[in-house]
N, C-alpha and C positions, 0 to 999 in steps of 0.2 A: 346758645343757650343749652346748657347740660341737661342730660336725662332725667337727673334727680331732681333738679329746680323745676323742670317741666311736670314732673310728677307732683311735686308739693303743691303747685298752682292747682292741678286736677283734685287734690285732696281738699284744698281750700275751697275751691268751687262746689265741691259735694257739702261742706259744713254750711256754706252759704245758702245753698238750695234748701237745707234742712231748716236754717234760721228762717228763709223766705216762707216756708210752708207754715211755720208758726205765726209769722206776723200778719199773714193775709186773713185771720180768723174775723177780724172786724170788716172785712170787705164785703160787698154785695155778692150772693152766691154765684151769679154769672162771672163775676170778676175771679172770685177764688176758682171757679172751675178752670177759667183759662189758664191762670196761672198755674194752677195744679197740673194741667195738660203739658204746659211747658216745661215745668219742673220734672214731670213725668220722662219727657223725651230727653232731657238733659242727663237724667239719671241713667236711662238706659244707654246712652251714649258713653257715660262714665263707665258703666258696667261693662260695655264691649271694650273699650280701652283698657280696663283693668284686666279682662280676660286676654287681651292681645298681648298685654304687656307680661303676663304670667307665661303666656306661650312663648315670648320673646325670651324671658328670662331662663325658662326651662331649657330652650334651645341654646342659649348662650352658655348655661352651666354645663349643658351635655356636650357641646363642642369644647368647651374648656376641659372637661373630665377626659374626652377622647384624646385632646392634645397632650394632656399632662400622662396619660397612660402611654402614649407613644414615646414620651421622653423616659417612662420608667421601665418599660418592658423591653426584654432582650431579644425577642423573636416573635415573628408574625403569629405563630400557633399561640403563644402567651397573650398576645395582646388580643386576638380575636376571641380567645376564651372569655377573658374579662369583658370585652366588648357584649358578648352574649348575655352575662350575667347582667349587665347594666341594661340592655333591652328588655330583658325578662322585668326588671324592676320598673322600667318606665312604661311598659306597655300592659304589664297585668296578665299577659298569656303564659300558657303553661309551658309552651315549647317554642324555642327559638332555635334557628341554625344558619351559619354563614357557609354558603357554597362559594368556591373560589374555581374559576375556569381555568383549565390547564392547557398546554400547547397541543394536546392530543384531542382536546374537544370533551373532555371529561369534566364534570362539575361536582367533585365531591365535597363532603361538609368537611371544612377546615376546623370548624367549632360548632357544638351544638349542646343544649341542654333540653331535658324534658322527653325527648323521643325515645320510643321503646328500642331494644337492640334489633328487633324484627323488623321494625320499620327502617331504622338506619341500614341495614343490610340489603334492604329492598331498593332503597332510594340513592344510597351514597354513590353508585356509579353510573349515574345517569350521564348519557352522552348526547351532545347537540346534534352529532351525526346520525345517530341511530335511533333515538327515541321521540316519542311525541306527547307533550303534555304543556299546560299553561306556562310551567315554570322554564321549559325550553324556548317557547316563543318570547317570553319576557326578556330572555338573554339574546336571542337572535333579533329582537325588536321587529317581529313579523307576526302580529297578531291575527287569529282566525276571526270571521265576522262574530261569532258567538262570544268572543272575548270582549269585544269593544265595550259592551255595556258595563262590564267590571273593570274597565281600565282608566287609570287617572292621566292626566296630560303629561305626566313624567314617564309613564310607561309601566305604572305597578298595576298587578292584577291583585284584587282584593274581594272577597265574598264572605259575607257575615251567616249566610245560609246555605250551605253546600248542598244539602238535599233538594233545596228548591231549585237550586241552579242546575242539578243534574237532571231534575225533574222537567226543565224546560228544554233540554235537548233532544234532538231527534237520536235515532240510533247510530246513524253515520257520524254526527257530531260528537257522541259519547266515545266513539272509537278514537278520536282525537284528544282524549285525556286518559291517563294510566289509572286514575282513580284511587290510588293508593291512599291519599289523604282521606278520601271519603269512607275507604274500608277501615282506615285506622280509627274512625269515629270523629274525625275532626270537622265540627260544623262551621268554624271560623278558620279562614286561611287568607294569607296575604304573601304575595311575592314582589318584593321591591328591589329593582335593579341597584347594583353598586357600580358607579362609573368612575374611571379614571379619565379625566376630561371627556372626551366625547366616547369613549369606548366602554362598553359593558364588560366588567372583569369578574363579575359574580353577582350573587343575590341574596337578600335577607329574606328567610323564611319564617314566618310567624304562623302558629297553629294552636287551636284551641277546641276541646270538646263542646265548649258553649257557644250559643249564637252571640252575635252581635259584638264580638270582642276585637275586631279591628276596624273601627269607625275610621272615616276618612280623615280626621284631624291626626289620628295615630300614624296613619299610613303616610301622611304629609310630613309628619315629625320626623319618621323613619327616612323619609325621601331627602329631608333638609340635612341630616347627619351623614346620609350614604356617601356623596362626594370626598367627605373627609376620611371615612373609612377606606374608600377607593383609593385616595392618595397614600394612606398609611400601608394598604396592602402593596401598592407598587413599589413603594419606598423599601419595605422589608423585603420584597421579592428581589428587587435590585441588589439590595445589601446581601441577601442570601446567595444569590446568583454569583455576586463579585466574590463573596466569601469562598463560595464552592469552587469557583474559577481559581481564585489564589490557592486554595489548598490542592486543586488537582494539579495546578502548574508547579506547586512546591513539591508535590508527591513525585511529579515527574521529573524535576530538577534534581531531586535528592536522589532518585532511584535509577534515572536511565543510565544506559552501560557506557555511553561514550562520555569523554571528558568535556567539561564546559566551564570557562572561566568568564566573568564579567569584570571589565576593567574600566577605568576612567579615561580621558583621551590622552593623559600622560602614563599610561600603562601600568597604574597601580591598582592592585587587586581590590575589587569591591566585595566580590562574592566567588567562591567556586563550589562545585557541586562534590559530592562525596567520592564519586569515582575519580575526579581529577587530584583529590587529596591522597587518595588510596594509592595511586599510581607511584607516588613517592614516599608512601609511609608516613604520610602528615595528617593532621586534623584539619578540617576546613578553616577553622578560625587562624590558623597559623599564617595563611596567605593574605588575609584582610589587611590593607594598609602597605603591604610590601611592594616593591617595583617587580615587575615581570623579569626585566633585564638585568637586575642585581641578582636574581635568583638564577637566571639562565641566559647568561650574556651570549649573544651571537649577532655579530655586525649584520649579516645579511638578513635574519629574520627583523631585526630592529628597523632596517630600512624598508621592509615590506610594511610593518606597523605604521611607521610614519608615512608612507604614501597612501595607507588607507584613510588616515586622519586627514590628509592634504587633499585627498580627491574626493572622498566619500563614496568610494567605489569598493565593493567587497573583494576579497582574495581567496583563491581555493588553490591547494596544491595536494598533490597525491604522492604517497609514499617517499615524504621527503626525509632524508637522513638527519638524525640528530644524536648526539652523544651528551649524556647528563654529565655536567662538569664535576658534580659531587659524587658521582657513581660511574666511573671509568669502566668498572669491573663490569657493568651491563653490556658494555660494547655498542656497535652502532645500532641504534633503534630507528623504526620508520613509521612515518605518521601520515596519514591524511588529515588535513585541517583547513579550517574556513575561518576567515576573520571577518566579521560583518560590522559596519559602523552602526551606532545608534544616533539618530539625528533628532534635534529639537523641533519646534514647528517652524523655526526659521530655517531649517535645513543645516544648522550646524552640527557637526559631529561632537557629541558629548561623551560618548563612550564606545567600548568595543566589546563584542561578544566573540570569543574564541571557543570554537569547538573542535574537539580531535578524536581521531579513531586510531587505535593503535594498530598497526599493520606489520609489527614486527613478527608474531608468531606465523601470519600468513606468508610474508617474505621468506622467512627461514625454512618454513615448510616447502614454499615453491624452490627455494635454492637448493634443499635437501632432495627434493623430488627430480629437481633438473641434474642435479649430482648423480641421482640413482639412474634416470634415463642415461646419462652420458656412460656411466658404468656399463648397464645393460647394452648399450649401442656399441662400446667397444668391445664387450664380450661377444655380441653378435658378429662384429667385424673379425674378431680373432677366430671364431668359429667357422666363418667364411673362409678365413686365410686357411685354417687348418683343414677344412673340407676340400680346398682347392688343391692344397699339398698332397691329401690322401688320394685325389682324384689323379693327380700327376704321377704318384707313386703306382698307383692301380694300372694306369695307363701304360707306365714303363714296364711294370711287371708283364702285362698282358702282351704288350709289343715284344718284349726281349726274351720272355721265357716261352709263353703259349704260341706267340707268333712265330718264333724260330723253330719251335718244336713241330708245329703244324706245316711249315714250309719243309722241314726235314722229311716229314711223314710223307708229303706230297712227292717229294723226289724219290723216296723208296718206293712208293706205289707206282711211279712211273717206270723205276728200273724192273720192278716185280713184272708190270704188263709186258715189257720187252722179253723177259726171259719165259714167259708162258708159252706153250705150244699153241701154234696159231689155230689147231683144231678145238682149243678148249674154249669155245665161245662163252660158255656159262662164265668161267671164271673170269674172262677178259670183261664182261658185263658187270660183275661184282666190283672187279678193281676200278672200272670206270665210275660206278656209282660212288665208290669210298672217295675217289679223286674229287668228283662233284661236291660232295658233302664237306671234304676238307677246304675246297676252294670258297664253298658259301660260308663256312666258319672263319676262314681267314678274313672274308670281306665284313663279316659281323663284328670280329674283333677290331678291325680297323675303323669300323663306324662307332663302336664304342669307345675305342681310345680316342676319337676326335671329339666325341661328345663330352667326355671326361677332361681332355685337356685338348683344346682346339688349337692345334699346332700352327694353323694359318694366322691365328691371332699373335702368336710370339714371333713368327717367322716374317710376316708379312705386315703386320699392323691391324689397327681397329678398323679402318675403313675396308680393307681386303676382308677381314673376318665378317663383318657385318654383310657384306656382299655375297660372302660365301654362304652365310647362314640364311640369307632371303632366297639364294637360289636353290638350297636344300629343301626349304619349307615350300617352295613351289613345287619341287619333284614329289615330295612325299604326301602332300595335301591336295595338290591340284588346285589350290587357291591362288589366283593372280597376285603378286607381290610387287608393287611399283616402288622402287627405291631410289633416293635422291641422295648423294654424298657430295658435301662441299666444305673444305676442298677435298682433293682427292687422298690426301694423307694427312694424319694427326699425328703429331709427335707427343705422345702424352705418357704420363706415368703409367707403367705396366699395370699396376693395382687398380688404377682408374680405369684403364682400357678394359681390364677384365670385368670390373664391375658394371660398365656401360653395355658390354657385350652380354652378359647374363641378364641384365634388365630387358634387352631386345629380346634374347632367346627366350625369357619367361612370357615377354607379351605375346611372341608369336604362337606359344605352347597354348595360352590362353585363348586366342584366336581359333585354333584348330579345335580346342576342346568345347568351348562354350558359345562361341560368337554365332554360330551358322551363317557366316559371311562367305561371299564369293570373291571378294577383292579386298587387298590390303594396300595402304598407301603408307610409306615410311620416309623419314628424312632424318639426316644426321648433319649437323652444320656448326661452324664456329660463329659466335655472334656476341659482340661486346663483351669481349673477355669471359666468355662462358662456352660451354659445348651443350648444344640441344638436340635432344632426340624426341622425335615425334612419331607415333603409330596411331594410325587411325583405320577402321573397318567399316563395312556396310552391313553388319550384322543386325542382331536383335536389340543391341544397347544393354549395356550392363545397368543394373538397378542401384539405387542408393543402399539398400539393404546389402546387396552383394558387396558392394564397395566397403561397408562397415563392419561386415560379417567377421567375427573373430577366427572363423575356420578358412578364411581367404587366405591361406599362407603363401601362395604366390605373390598376391598383391602385397601382403606385410613384408615379405622379403624384398620386394622392390623398393618398398618406402624405406626399410632399413638402409639398404645400400645407398640410396639418394641422400637420406638425411646424414649418413655417416660422412659423407664427401661434402656436407654442406650445401647440399642442392635443395631443389623444390620439384615436387612431383604432383601433377594435377591428371585426375582420372575422372572422366565424364561419360554419361551414357545418355542417349536419346532413343526412346522407344522406335524399334522397327527403322532406326536410321543410323545405329552403329555405336561404336565405342571409341574414345580418343585418349590417348595417354600423351601427356608432355612432360617432359623431363628436362631440366636446367641445372647444370653443374658446373662450378667454377673450374677453369682450365688449370691443370698442373703439369708443368713441363719436366722433362727428364733432367734438364740442366738445373732445375730449381726444386729438386726432390725434397719434399717436407720431412721434418722429423717425425710426423705423425705417420704411424704405419699401422694398417688394419691389423696386423698381429701383435702390435705392441701392448 
């Protein structure tokens, strides 16, 4: 039976009751009284039904209106502003606001009408984590005992005489209320929760300076439409979040600096970002619908793309070389790129996302830097060669010129001593002193010549030169030096032998100057096609700062010599345990003398 037909029967019953009252006038008084009582009861029931029907109609119209507003409004703010106006009309209250809880726990007014600016500024930033008031407890669904008398079963707080309410509270209970509504002069206040499913997402706030403006029926009516408002808030919020996310992702996609392309499983472009298009001087729309390998044919890359589609596994490569077929003048470019599959719910690959980072500038800069380092290393090696040549010349000059002259002077002094009278003791003493000075000078020149150009290295080879240097170190410093050489002889490139000798010489010099050591262990050996030199001491131990210091010229020189010959050097120190140096250099034999020359 439809609602309209049922209501027609109710109206017919009302008319029948009126006719019945008129028709019993001739009945005895007692009968008239009984029939009148029955008619009164029926009419009261009809009035109650009429009132209920009106409420149902009002609620139905309200729901229909709210639904219609949802379909016609484009944003949550617009919808809630219109909802506030409708609640003002339905309630008759002068002030209405809708608060929406945010993720941080604040519950600002998303829409309101009637409240003063001062009230809004005081109440707009209530926080469920920081404040105490009835509206906070409605949101948290944790009422205080003094709230219970004013709560509906649904959880709404309503009061039609706030002054009386405050008067009932103890001083301690009053501190559980902010009291801003009372201070603003509102005598009637209602806070109704807005729920989305079981979760409170906001409240509807009704307020009026007049008493009795929020009766229970009105509060129940607001409670009835609250879930619909909550659903709309949720949907608009979800749409706003989705729209904001899409806008955010679109901004990232459009402005991100690396190149991104989205393709279907057949490698046809669906979309590219601005950076991808700019890399080849095109508009992003140019790529849509075109096939990647029609534009950039490459059998190796196409095989990789097909493997990703077949396996569903992503692929990443670093600094992969690529030549643009339509721009050969750009030369070889280098790219880090990743290809990731996009899968549907069944796990089938439906598309691909290609992201690329241009490493060409970095690669070219590294190549340029490597070339510069190579030039500097060659220059350093050339300077070392020039330095050794100068040392050789100086040693020859000292030996040939100054050494010969001092030897001649020594002979002359010996002859002079023989010709002096035997009783000229003072003159004999002076000549003997001069002879001692000349002999000392000759020894000094010999030592200087040896240091400038170690003849033992050129005459007897690297192993003998290392042994001689170790013995000389022991004599000069008093520091024990235990040396192991295996094999006894090394048939090496002369320049390489000189480099290894100078490294050993510099390492011992550093021990003497800085290590505070009492013993040194050294080893020179051939191993796996390389020559290895190890020096360790028991001194204080070099620090990382000293190893990396820019003024550690001795260490820098050692590194440069090793790197020039394609070797490795390791320098490590342990506090109070000593320093160890390990050098490994590929062997270079005289019979396979390389075109690479330190002086070239």
